[in-house]
C-alpha positions in Angstrom: -38.5 -19.9 -14.4 -39.3 -16.4 -13.2 -37.7 -13.2 -14.5 -35.8 -10.8 -12.4 -34.8 -7.6 -13.6 -32.0 -8.7 -15.7 -34.2 -11.0 -17.6 -36.5 -8.0 -18.6 -33.4 -5.8 -19.7 -33.6 -3.7 -17.1 -30.0 -4.6 -15.4 -27.3 -1.6 -15.9 -23.8 -2.4 -15.2 -22.0 -0.6 -12.6 -20.4 2.7 -14.1 -16.6 2.2 -14.2 -15.0 5.5 -12.6 -11.8 6.0 -14.5 -8.9 6.9 -12.2 -7.2 10.0 -12.2 -3.7 11.0 -10.2 -4.3 14.9 -9.5 -0.8 16.6 -9.0 -0.8 19.7 -7.6 0.7 22.1 -4.6 -0.9 21.4 -1.5 0.3 24.9 0.2 -1.3 27.2 -2.3 -3.6 25.1 -4.7 -5.8 23.0 -2.2 -9.1 24.9 -2.9 -9.0 23.8 -6.4 -8.3 20.3 -6.1 -10.9 19.7 -3.5 -13.6 22.5 -6.4 -12.4 19.7 -9.0 -12.7 16.2 -7.1 -16.6 17.3 -5.7 -17.4 18.4 -9.1 -16.2 15.4 -11.1 -16.7 12.9 -7.8 -19.6 10.7 -9.3 -17.4 10.5 -12.7 -13.8 9.9 -12.0 -12.0 8.3 -8.9 -9.6 11.3 -8.0 -6.4 10.1 -6.7 -4.2 12.3 -4.3 -5.1 14.2 -1.2 -1.6 13.8 1.0 1.0 15.8 0.6 4.0 13.8 -0.1 5.8 16.7 2.2 4.2 15.3 5.0 3.6 11.4 4.0 7.0 10.5 2.8 9.8 11.1 5.2 12.9 10.2 3.4 15.8 11.9 1.8 15.6 8.4 -0.5 15.0 9.3 -4.0 14.4 5.8 -5.4 12.4 5.0 -2.3 10.1 8.1 -2.7 10.1 7.8 -6.2 8.8 3.8 -5.9 6.3 5.1 -3.6 5.0 7.8 -6.4 4.6 5.0 -8.5 3.0 2.4 -6.4 0.6 4.1 -4.2 -0.2 6.7 -6.7 0.3 6.3 -10.1 -0.2 3.0 -10.5 -3.9 1.8 -11.4 -4.7 5.4 -12.9 -5.1 6.2 -16.5 -4.1 9.7 -16.5 -2.3 12.5 -14.5 -3.7 16.1 -14.2 -1.0 18.5 -13.0 -2.5 22.1 -11.7 -0.3 24.4 -12.6 -0.4 27.4 -9.9 1.6 30.2 -8.7 4.6 28.4 -7.0 3.9 24.5 -8.9 7.0 25.0 -11.0 9.3 25.4 -8.0 8.0 21.8 -6.2 10.2 19.0 -6.5 8.0 16.3 -5.5 5.3 17.5 -8.5 8.6 17.0 -10.6 8.9 13.3 -9.8 4.8 12.7 -10.2 5.0 14.1 -14.1 8.4 11.9 -14.0 6.5 9.0 -12.7 3.5 9.3 -14.9 5.7 9.4 -17.7 7.8 6.4 -16.8 4.3 4.1 -16.6 3.1 5.9 -19.9 -0.1 7.6 -18.8 -1.7 9.8 -20.1 -0.5 13.7 -19.0 -2.7 16.9 -18.4 -1.7 20.2 -17.5 -4.3 22.6 -16.2 -3.3 26.1 -15.4 -5.0 28.3 -12.6 -5.9 32.0 -12.2 -3.0 32.2 -9.7 -0.3 30.8 -12.4 2.8 32.5 -12.5 3.7 34.6 -16.0 7.0 35.8 -17.0 7.8 39.3 -17.4 6.9 38.3 -21.1 3.3 37.2 -19.8 3.7 33.4 -20.4 3.0 30.9 -18.0 5.7 29.3 -15.9 4.9 25.6 -15.8 7.1 22.7 -14.5 10.3 21.8 -16.7 9.4 18.7 -17.4 5.6 19.2 -18.1 6.7 22.1 -20.3 9.0 19.4 -22.4 5.9 17.1 -23.1 3.6 19.7 -23.9 6.2 21.0 -26.3 6.7 17.2 -27.6 2.8 17.0 -28.2 2.3 14.2 -25.5 0.9 16.0 -23.1 -2.4 18.4 -23.6 -2.5 22.1 -21.6 -5.6 23.5 -20.8 -7.3 26.5 -18.8 -8.8 25.6 -15.8 -11.7 27.1 -16.8 -11.4 24.1 -19.9 -10.7 21.5 -17.5 -13.5 22.2 -15.4 -16.2 22.8 -18.2 -18.1 19.4 -17.6 -17.6 16.0 -17.5 -18.3 14.9 -21.1 -15.5 17.5 -21.9 -13.4 16.0 -19.2 -14.0 12.5 -20.6 -12.7 13.5 -24.3 -9.9 15.4 -22.7 -8.4 12.5 -20.6 -9.1 10.1 -23.5 -7.3 12.1 -26.0 -4.4 12.1 -23.2 -4.5 8.7 -23.1 -4.5 8.1 -26.7 -1.3 10.6 -27.7 1.4 8.4 -29.0 3.7 7.1 -26.2 7.0 7.9 -28.4 6.4 11.6 -27.9 7.3 11.1 -24.3 10.5 13.2 -23.3 11.4 12.2 -19.7 15.3 13.2 -20.4 15.4 16.2 -17.8 17.0 15.7 -14.7 14.9 14.9 -11.7 14.6 18.3 -9.4 16.3 17.5 -6.6 15.0 20.4 -4.3 12.4 23.0 -4.5 13.0 26.2 -5.5 
């Protein structure tokens, strides 16, 4: 009986790439998504490269929410929200965060250099994300921390996935229009 690579202990099982859903404002933050996707394409299966504004042509909120859950959130383990200049204004970002919390997946917010600040200097983030940062469920990182390296990102994703689901705050009313 001959021995192949498996018999000599040389077999390495394929690396399983965790699926991450990216939520971001396509009109302003596409370059950051592209940079993230390029940097981590060997480590993660990054989901989301289509704007819901263009893809889902429906005013039926429940239909759109179902599409988000079924086509984007299901199968991922964590959502990363890129917080840029107009992120807080976008209704679909709120809906994607809501769908993530409904599925009890990990949640990470990452503020970009372009993120809007209040006159007092505080970052302005989507309300539902803010609620979950305050509750201790969501992580909130800088763009530099998020993209520091694959090993660090893996720690952040694992940390976000391990947070107590009882900390989820999904009580906010859905944002029904872009501000």
